[in-house]
C-alpha positions as a printed NumPy array, in Angstrom:
array([[ 25.5  ,  -8.678,   7.794],
       [ 24.811, -10.44 ,  11.22 ],
       [ 26.448,  -8.372,  13.663],
       [ 24.231,  -7.764,  17.029],
       [ 23.717,  -4.372,  17.736],
       [ 22.109,  -2.351,  20.988],
       [ 18.747,  -0.623,  20.324],
       [ 16.442,   0.437,  23.192],
       [ 18.345,  -1.15 ,  25.21 ],
       [ 17.939,  -4.696,  23.708],
       [ 20.427,  -6.859,  21.569],
       [ 18.828,  -7.531,  18.338],
       [ 20.231,  -9.078,  14.916],
       [ 19.564,  -6.31 ,  12.028],
       [ 20.569,  -5.673,   8.454],
       [ 21.728,  -1.824,   9.328],
       [ 24.819,  -3.256,  10.58 ],
       [ 27.702,  -4.599,   8.926],
       [ 30.584,  -7.37 ,   9.169],
       [ 32.649,  -5.26 ,   9.727],
       [ 31.487,  -1.788,  11.844],
       [ 28.258,  -0.822,  12.439],
       [ 26.02 ,   0.974,   9.353],
       [ 26.303,   4.753,  10.293],
       [ 26.029,   7.062,   7.41 ],
       [ 22.348,   6.532,   5.448],
       [ 21.73 ,   8.244,   2.219],
       [ 18.054,   9.233,   0.884],
       [ 16.975,   9.932,  -2.599],
       [ 14.071,  11.955,  -3.038],
       [ 13.926,  12.227,   0.802],
       [ 11.349,  15.196,   0.672],
       [  8.442,  12.876,   0.322],
       [  6.236,  12.074,   3.001],
       [  7.155,   8.55 ,   3.426],
       [ 10.827,   8.961,   3.097],
       [ 11.361,  12.074,   4.953],
       [  9.185,  10.27 ,   7.865],
       [ 11.748,   7.202,   8.218],
       [ 14.451,   9.669,   7.631],
       [ 13.478,  11.323,  10.863],
       [ 12.759,   8.255,  12.835],
       [ 16.44 ,   7.007,  11.899],
       [ 17.382,  10.459,  12.677],
       [ 16.389,  10.007,  16.4  ],
       [ 17.518,   6.632,  16.597],
       [ 21.136,   8.145,  16.183],
       [ 21.829,   7.65 ,  12.378],
       [ 23.674,  10.276,  10.537],
       [ 21.347,  11.07 ,   7.25 ],
       [ 21.893,  12.843,   4.016],
       [ 19.487,  12.785,   1.326],
       [ 18.539,  14.636,  -1.978],
       [ 15.812,  16.719,  -3.485],
       [ 14.821,  18.765,  -5.943],
       [ 13.42 ,  21.875,  -3.933],
       [ 13.289,  22.727,  -0.464],
       [ 10.11 ,  22.871,   1.776],
       [  8.929,  22.867,   5.291],
       [  9.662,  18.773,   5.557],
       [ 13.545,  19.51 ,   4.104],
       [ 13.751,  22.448,   6.469],
       [ 12.708,  20.407,   9.511],
       [ 14.909,  17.526,   8.646],
       [ 17.689,  20.022,   8.261],
       [ 17.125,  21.152,  11.791],
       [ 17.322,  17.556,  13.024],
       [ 20.78 ,  17.294,  11.867],
       [ 20.273,  15.819,   8.367],
       [ 22.186,  17.517,   5.603],
       [ 20.019,  17.888,   2.311],
       [ 21.181,  18.654,  -1.253],
       [ 18.673,  20.202,  -3.435],
       [ 19.583,  18.227,  -6.714],
       [ 20.62 ,  15.015,  -7.708],
       [ 24.445,  14.51 ,  -8.395],
       [ 26.775,  11.566,  -7.822],
       [ 28.639,  14.031,  -5.617],
       [ 26.208,  13.613,  -2.764],
       [ 26.591,   9.886,  -2.502],
       [ 30.101,  10.489,  -0.425],
       [ 31.044,   8.716,   3.055],
       [ 27.629,   6.44 ,   2.409],
       [ 26.996,   2.997,   3.756],
       [ 23.521,   2.202,   2.924],
       [ 21.505,   4.617,  -0.099],
       [ 17.486,   4.102,   0.546],
       [ 15.392,   5.207,  -2.491],
       [ 11.967,   5.679,  -2.943],
       [  9.88 ,   3.691,  -5.984],
       [  9.417,   7.343,  -7.83 ],
       [ 13.226,   7.303,  -8.569],
       [ 14.504,   6.527, -11.671],
       [ 17.232,   3.635, -12.003],
       [ 19.222,   6.336, -14.483],
       [ 19.423,   8.75 , -10.955],
       [ 23.237,   9.557, -10.995],
       [ 23.19 ,   9.163,  -6.899],
       [ 21.857,   5.293,  -7.98 ],
       [ 24.08 ,   5.074, -10.566],
       [ 27.349,   5.989,  -8.226],
       [ 25.808,   3.891,  -5.707],
       [ 25.923,   0.803,  -8.156],
       [ 29.263,   1.665,  -9.067],
       [ 30.681,   2.124,  -5.109],
       [ 28.642,  -1.131,  -4.389],
       [ 26.931,   0.927,  -1.678],
       [ 23.621,  -1.374,  -0.798],
       [ 20.417,   0.36 ,  -2.409],
       [ 17.233,   0.035,  -0.437],
       [ 13.826,   0.702,  -1.151],
       [ 12.2  ,   2.731,   1.437],
       [  9.781,  -0.328,   1.982],
       [ 12.576,  -2.724,   2.606],
       [ 14.153,  -0.087,   4.933],
       [ 10.804,   0.211,   6.624],
       [ 11.184,  -3.664,   7.11 ],
       [ 14.168,  -3.232,   8.832],
       [ 13.016,  -0.534,  10.9  ],
       [ 10.432,  -2.892,  13.002],
       [ 12.059,  -5.936,  12.254],
       [ 11.942,  -7.965,  16.065],
       [  9.109,  -5.361,  16.813],
       [  5.688,  -5.892,  17.713],
       [  4.845,  -4.606,  14.503],
       [  1.303,  -3.655,  13.745],
       [  0.998,  -2.938,  10.032],
       [ -2.105,  -1.643,   8.594],
       [ -2.644,  -1.913,   4.263],
       [ -5.636,  -1.516,   2.335],
       [ -6.689,   0.541,  -0.348],
       [ -8.039,   3.419,   1.284],
       [ -7.843,   4.515,   5.268],
       [ -4.553,   3.164,   5.592],
       [ -3.46 ,   6.815,   7.096],
       [ -6.455,   7.172,   9.559],
       [ -6.667,   3.71 ,  10.859],
       [ -3.12 ,   4.042,  11.688],
       [ -3.101,   7.034,  13.167],
       [ -6.496,   6.139,  15.224],
       [ -4.441,   2.917,  16.712],
       [ -1.408,   4.891,  17.898],
       [ -4.002,   7.649,  19.51 ],
       [ -5.218,   4.32 ,  21.295],
       [ -1.903,   3.01 ,  22.419],
       [ -0.192,   6.176,  22.948],
       [ -3.188,   7.385,  25.444],
       [ -3.247,   3.879,  26.977],
       [  0.762,   5.013,  27.986],
       [  2.267,   2.095,  25.821],
       [  4.671,   4.952,  23.692],
       [  4.41 ,   3.081,  20.405],
       [  5.963,   4.221,  17.396],
       [  4.172,   5.523,  14.366],
       [  5.271,   5.663,  11.059],
       [  2.17 ,   6.848,   8.773],
       [  1.833,   8.831,   5.45 ],
       [ -0.125,  11.676,   7.153],
       [  0.271,  14.501,   9.825],
       [ -1.668,  13.377,  12.506],
       [ -3.068,  16.652,  14.51 ],
       [ -2.203,  16.101,  18.202],
       [  1.518,  15.578,  17.013],
       [  1.547,  17.821,  14.476],
       [  3.615,  14.897,  12.596],
       [  3.794,  11.743,  10.607],
       [  5.998,  10.192,  13.036],
       [  6.936,   9.502,  16.579],
       [  9.038,   7.521,  17.968],
       [  8.385,   5.537,  21.149],
       [ 10.366,   3.274,  23.833],
       [  7.942,   0.237,  23.533],
       [  8.387,  -2.845,  21.105],
       [  5.051,  -1.783,  19.514],
       [  5.539,  -0.254,  15.899],
       [  2.231,   1.282,  14.039],
       [  2.956,   1.545,  10.422],
       [  1.542,   2.06 ,   7.453],
       [  1.867,  -0.908,   4.484],
       [  1.749,   0.419,   0.865],
       [  0.361,  -2.081,  -1.715],
       [  1.139,   0.57 ,  -4.191],
       [  4.475,  -0.795,  -5.219],
       [  3.638,  -4.269,  -3.39 ],
       [  6.401,  -3.283,  -0.767],
       [  4.039,  -3.878,   2.044],
       [  5.445,  -7.757,   1.126],
       [  8.74 ,  -6.702,   2.985],
       [  6.798,  -6.692,   6.398],
       [  6.662,  -9.394,   8.845],
       [  4.037,  -7.905,  11.1  ],
       [  2.256,  -9.561,  14.052],
       [ -0.817,  -8.012,  13.536],
       [ -1.479,  -7.   ,   9.93 ],
       [ -4.968,  -4.653,   8.826],
       [ -6.86 ,  -4.889,   5.581],
       [ -9.091,  -1.867,   5.244],
       [-10.1  ,  -2.836,   1.776],
       [ -9.058,  -4.087,  -1.533],
       [-10.32 ,  -1.979,  -4.537],
       [ -8.63 ,  -0.992,  -7.758],
       [ -5.72 ,   1.086,  -7.503],
       [ -2.371,   1.348,  -8.671],
       [ -2.814,  -1.002, -11.229],
       [ -0.578,  -0.007, -13.764],
       [  1.969,  -1.508, -11.168],
       [  0.223,  -4.753, -11.408],
       [ -0.081,  -5.056, -15.321],
       [ -3.864,  -3.925, -15.237],
       [ -4.592,  -7.037, -13.526],
       [ -6.655,  -6.74 , -10.249],
       [ -6.233, -10.563,  -9.688],
       [ -2.634,  -9.608,  -9.211],
       [ -3.365,  -7.169,  -6.708],
       [ -5.54 ,  -9.21 ,  -4.515],
       [ -2.683, -11.852,  -4.886],
       [ -0.39 ,  -9.711,  -3.279],
       [ -2.367,  -9.017,  -0.219],
       [ -2.511, -12.555,   0.343],
       [  1.019, -12.731,   0.584],
       [  1.371,  -9.94 ,   2.628],
       [ -1.18 , -11.97 ,   5.236],
       [  0.758, -15.128,   4.817],
       [  3.804, -13.25 ,   6.04 ],
       [  2.397, -13.28 ,   9.311],
       [  3.969, -15.653,  12.021],
       [  1.486, -18.564,  13.099],
       [  0.922, -16.563,  16.134],
       [  0.253, -13.52 ,  14.281],
       [ -3.625, -11.983,  13.529],
       [ -4.826, -10.752,  10.4  ],
       [ -7.761,  -7.931,  11.288],
       [ -9.8  ,  -7.568,   8.346],
       [-12.801,  -5.396,   6.903],
       [-15.883,  -8.107,   5.951],
       [-17.582,  -5.241,   4.379],
       [-15.5  ,  -5.184,   1.715],
       [-16.552,  -7.974,  -1.312],
       [-13.26 ,  -8.352,  -2.406],
       [-11.804,  -9.422,   1.326],
       [-14.592, -11.51 ,   1.32 ],
       [-13.478, -13.326,  -1.82 ],
       [-10.15 , -13.982,  -0.626],
       [-11.229, -15.091,   3.212],
       [-10.959, -18.852,   2.422],
       [ -6.924, -18.702,   1.462],
       [ -6.721, -16.866,   5.004],
       [ -5.163, -19.64 ,   7.219],
       [ -4.175, -17.611,  10.453],
       [ -5.954, -16.44 ,  13.325],
       [ -8.619, -13.709,  11.803],
       [-10.722, -10.887,  13.581],
       [-13.202,  -9.582,  10.719],
       [-14.802,  -6.116,  11.254],
       [-17.573,  -3.964,   9.648],
       [-21.264,  -3.121,   9.447],
       [-22.104,  -6.957,   8.691],
       [-24.089,  -9.04 ,  10.634],
       [-21.521, -11.836,  11.017],
       [-18.525,  -9.238,  11.914],
       [-16.645, -10.39 ,  14.864],
       [-16.154,  -6.281,  15.445],
       [-19.699,  -5.135,  14.298],
       [-20.682,  -1.468,  13.872],
       [-24.313,  -0.513,  15.441],
       [-26.461,   1.696,  14.797],
       [-24.333,   4.406,  13.406],
       [-25.21 ,   8.17 ,  13.347],
       [-23.399,  11.41 ,  11.74 ],
       [-23.739,  14.372,  13.813],
       [-22.025,  16.831,  11.776],
       [-18.046,  16.481,  12.689],
       [-18.681,  13.639,  14.58 ],
       [-19.586,   9.636,  14.629],
       [-21.983,   8.196,  17.379],
       [-22.265,   3.948,  16.669],
       [-22.225,   0.919,  19.031],
       [-19.555,  -1.781,  18.791],
       [-21.2  ,  -5.167,  19.08 ],
       [-18.799,  -8.509,  20.016],
       [-20.425, -12.146,  20.427],
       [-23.781, -10.606,  20.124],
       [-23.063,  -8.263,  22.861],
       [-22.688,  -4.889,  23.077],
       [-18.927,  -3.826,  24.511],
       [-18.511,  -0.315,  23.542],
       [-20.901,   2.769,  22.626],
       [-18.447,   5.244,  20.634],
       [-18.463,   8.952,  20.121],
       [-15.84 ,   9.218,  17.774],
       [-14.42 ,  12.925,  16.486],
       [-14.467,  12.576,  12.95 ],
       [-17.731,  11.77 ,  10.798],
       [-18.087,   9.13 ,   8.11 ],
       [-19.285,   5.566,   8.098],
       [-15.861,   4.756,   6.366],
       [-14.579,   6.6  ,   9.65 ],
       [-16.528,   4.427,  11.577],
       [-14.82 ,   1.218,   9.91 ],
       [-11.235,   2.337,  10.289],
       [-12.116,   3.095,  14.072],
       [-13.276,  -0.516,  14.046],
       [-10.525,  -1.554,  12.895],
       [ -8.529,   0.332,  15.685],
       [-10.94 ,  -0.877,  18.362],
       [-10.342,  -4.574,  17.003],
       [ -6.494,  -4.433,  16.977],
       [ -6.848,  -2.727,  20.768],
       [ -9.068,  -5.607,  22.325],
       [ -6.158,  -8.042,  20.515],
       [ -3.422,  -6.158,  22.748],
       [ -5.795,  -6.283,  26.118],
       [ -6.257,  -2.628,  26.141],
       [ -9.331,  -1.669,  28.241],
       [-12.884,  -0.368,  26.689],
       [-12.444,   3.097,  28.81 ],
       [ -9.032,   3.832,  27.276],
       [-10.619,   3.238,  23.694],
       [-13.262,   4.866,  24.357],
       [-11.497,   7.76 ,  25.784],
       [ -8.883,   7.988,  22.825],
       [-11.681,   7.781,  19.949],
       [-13.473,  10.604,  21.657],
       [-10.842,  12.815,  21.935],
       [ -9.388,  11.78 ,  18.272],
       [ -8.094,  15.14 ,  16.564],
       [ -8.121,  13.574,  13.336],
       [ -5.204,  13.741,  10.441],
       [ -4.473,  16.522,   8.154],
       [ -6.38 ,  16.829,   4.574],
       [ -9.046,  14.125,   6.109],
       [-12.014,  15.731,   6.244],
       [-10.863,  18.069,   7.495],
       [-12.691,  21.622,   8.21 ],
       [-10.936,  24.692,   7.211],
       [-13.235,  27.284,   8.132],
       [-16.641,  28.44 ,   8.366],
       [-16.865,  32.082,   6.025],
       [-19.731,  34.51 ,   4.754],
       [-18.818,  36.485,   1.674],
       [-21.312,  39.273,   0.368],
       [-23.995,  37.587,   2.719],
       [-25.851,  38.033,   5.961],
       [-23.4  ,  36.922,   8.908],
       [-25.67 ,  34.563,  10.727],
       [-25.073,  30.804,  11.476],
       [-27.65 ,  29.42 ,   9.041],
       [-26.064,  31.135,   6.02 ],
       [-22.259,  30.034,   6.276],
       [-20.023,  28.636,   3.668],
       [-18.186,  25.483,   4.949],
       [-14.375,  24.816,   3.873],
       [-13.31 ,  21.353,   4.009],
       [-10.361,  19.563,   2.328],
       [ -9.797,  16.363,   1.743],
       [ -7.176,  13.879,   0.751],
       [ -9.061,  11.324,  -1.32 ],
       [ -8.463,  10.409,  -5.2  ],
       [ -9.781,   7.514,  -5.839],
       [-13.563,   7.37 ,  -7.111],
       [-14.623,   5.144,  -3.898],
       [-12.881,   7.596,  -1.848],
       [-14.242,  10.725,  -3.212],
       [-18.094,   9.331,  -2.975],
       [-17.479,   8.679,   0.864],
       [-16.365,  12.309,   1.265],
       [-20.189,  12.922,  -0.819],
       [-21.64 ,  10.89 ,   1.236],
       [-20.324,  12.435,   4.501],
       [-20.985,  15.622,   3.457],
       [-24.234,  14.963,   2.092],
       [-25.375,  13.271,   5.749],
       [-24.03 ,  15.914,   7.655],
       [-25.122,  18.957,   6.416],
       [-28.409,  18.011,   3.689],
       [-29.482,  21.342,   3.222],
       [-26.354,  22.665,   2.407],
       [-24.965,  23.56 ,  -1.606],
       [-21.889,  20.786,  -2.754],
       [-19.283,  22.179,  -4.199],
       [-16.259,  20.654,  -5.142],
       [-12.891,  21.542,  -6.592],
       [-11.232,  18.127,  -7.723],
       [ -7.9  ,  17.531,  -8.585],
       [ -7.197,  14.408, -10.877],
       [ -4.353,  12.585,  -9.753],
       [ -2.477,  10.705, -12.299],
       [ -3.022,   9.871, -15.665],
       [ -2.963,   5.868, -15.145],
       [ -5.904,   6.078, -12.564],
       [ -7.751,   8.015, -14.766],
       [ -6.982,   5.58 , -17.087],
       [ -8.55 ,   2.912, -15.248],
       [-11.155,   4.421, -13.819],
       [-12.739,   7.156, -16.115],
       [-15.984,   6.291, -16.136],
       [-16.291,   5.325, -11.952],
       [-14.902,   9.198, -11.822],
       [-17.767,  10.251, -14.455],
       [-20.366,   8.158, -11.81 ],
       [-19.332,   9.536,  -8.751],
       [-18.272,  13.148,  -9.833],
       [-21.721,  13.753, -10.946],
       [-23.441,  13.313,  -7.738],
       [-21.966,  16.967,  -6.823],
       [-23.886,  20.202,  -7.463],
       [-21.014,  22.211,  -8.884],
       [-17.983,  20.777,  -9.741],
       [-14.413,  22.89 , -10.568],
       [-11.936,  20.619, -12.111],
       [ -8.217,  21.53 , -11.609],
       [ -5.659,  20.348, -14.181],
       [ -4.816,  16.76 , -13.645],
       [ -1.733,  16.529, -11.004],
       [  0.729,  13.841, -12.666],
       [  3.064,  12.409, -10.421],
       [  6.161,  12.713, -12.75 ],
       [  3.715,  10.075, -14.936],
       [  4.177,  10.256, -18.567],
       [  0.499,  11.622, -20.799],
       [ -2.278,   9.585, -21.495],
       [ -4.25 ,  11.401, -24.059],
       [ -7.854,  11.338, -23.243],
       [ -7.225,  10.38 , -19.594],
       [ -6.693,  13.837, -18.1  ],
       [ -8.871,  17.052, -16.494],
       [-10.01 ,  17.882, -20.185],
       [-11.39 ,  14.488, -20.97 ],
       [-13.395,  14.455, -17.944],
       [-14.76 ,  17.907, -18.443],
       [-15.591,  16.982, -21.887],
       [-17.649,  13.582, -20.528],
       [-19.173,  15.866, -17.403],
       [-20.443,  18.325, -19.745],
       [-22.778,  16.278, -21.146],
       [-24.274,  15.701, -17.862],
       [-23.709,  18.642, -15.654],
       [-24.018,  21.368, -18.894],
       [-22.956,  24.677, -17.002],
       [-22.613,  23.278, -13.248],
       [-19.476,  21.425, -14.768],
       [-16.043,  24.513, -14.514],
       [-12.601,  23.543, -16.16 ],
       [-10.413,  25.525, -14.385],
       [ -7.253,  27.006, -17.064],
       [ -6.077,  29.898, -15.151],
       [ -5.653,  29.549, -11.195],
       [ -5.871,  33.313, -10.878],
       [ -9.445,  33.121, -12.41 ],
       [-10.728,  30.451,  -9.766],
       [-12.3  ,  32.489,  -6.861],
       [-14.094,  34.473,  -9.259],
       [-15.542,  31.827, -11.292],
       [-16.448,  30.282,  -7.708],
       [-17.921,  33.245,  -6.32 ],
       [-20.175,  33.22 ,  -8.877],
       [-21.715,  29.945,  -8.287],
       [-21.875,  30.566,  -4.305],
       [-25.447,  30.481,  -2.929],
       [-24.859,  31.86 ,   0.213],
       [-25.652,  28.024,   2.081],
       [-22.748,  26.195,   0.583],
       [-20.493,  22.921,   1.636],
       [-16.898,  23.871,  -0.323],
       [-15.372,  20.641,  -0.722],
       [-11.792,  20.522,  -1.702],
       [-11.32 ,  17.332,  -3.145],
       [ -7.19 ,  15.733,  -4.065],
       [ -4.379,  14.28 ,  -3.166],
       [ -1.855,  16.756,  -5.171],
       [ -0.828,  20.062,  -4.972],
       [ -4.604,  21.554,  -4.497],
       [ -3.988,  22.406,  -1.163],
       [ -1.418,  24.915,  -2.314],
       [ -2.914,  26.202,  -5.033],
       [ -6.407,  26.445,  -2.874],
       [ -4.988,  27.96 ,  -0.229],
       [ -3.046,  30.814,  -2.26 ],
       [ -6.274,  31.402,  -5.124],
       [ -8.781,  31.036,  -2.712],
       [ -8.469,  30.528,   1.34 ],
       [ -6.621,  33.748,   0.855],
       [ -9.383,  35.861,  -0.542],
       [-11.845,  34.384,   2.172],
       [ -9.416,  35.486,   5.043],
       [ -9.265,  32.428,   6.572]])
């Protein structure tokens, strides 16, 4: 597979060619996921013929169909016809009939991560990795590059509001992508700049329950850099600091720590915005107004600033991009301000915010951001646990963090197709939390009763935080948001 192909007016080697003919027909098994659909959309816009399969139609599959994709809403060996490559996500079983059919026909089967690596091959790859903050950080980097007229490509895992999309195909060599550690697929990537936002204990089910295996994966990811590449890493994270001695390439550190190369100084939150200064070599170089709140987002912005400085983007463009950044959907996103059965005045509003965070550390950042911006509000959280394995490995951490809200509503766990682990579900969390919070923790067994239960707990001066990565946004939209008439 070494033919030379023409792409973006340059010739390059690429595994998307074969010895006898160009690869044109690519089939995605599980095309409806945000990661898979983003890659499919990029390839569609590059001129490939895309087909795919999933179980149910969604707005994502509808969009792909409108762009020319052929999508089957079932999994059948009949779907694999006139296909040159099959792409599959880590959620797809090897017993899937389309995978079996592709193997029988000797059709190459690629993981999503491997296909992403082929897309950015011979590009100026900027890959953002880490347990938390990948989507926001890659989106901020894109925003800075985009508003600096560098026309980058973006492939990320969330909807950037200024694009209303998770991807954008640009014409420049700059490709900004998320590097996924959940299945170690980040190791396929060989970027020019590699960002590590943090390393924490997540997805341990894919690392034999061993956190050291996860840390080793990040070390290997950095080792994929060329000798002229750069690692941008958050020195505040103790697990990153512990592996610093093993990183031999050019490194730029960032954080609140005094020894950061790019240091955040004098941070202050003002409701939905963050204000801070950036110090480099003991000299203030930027005064930042970031249009999203939270210290964690200041860190995400600092990573993006480090990348921008490394690629010679002006301070003026950095400042303007951060000030105008519109954020990412489901990342501490304001859904509305409402007043229900209470006097309608500005001091008596219920603020409704949704956030995608589902790891205890992410939930803690949401809580801290809410407390910092609205210290006098009663904090009510609706939380949907995500995966039995995560709940199992981090059960005590969940209890410790969830105790911090004033009122908690637990939805049934979103399994993400995992097998049940007894004692690692919403009921187990509820039983343990009840020992500490009594009647201020509530288990929602019937969604239709959710609004009535919530309404009985409202004080009229509340911040309602909708927290979780599963289908909680759909459930809450149907049973809560609709009743608030937002």
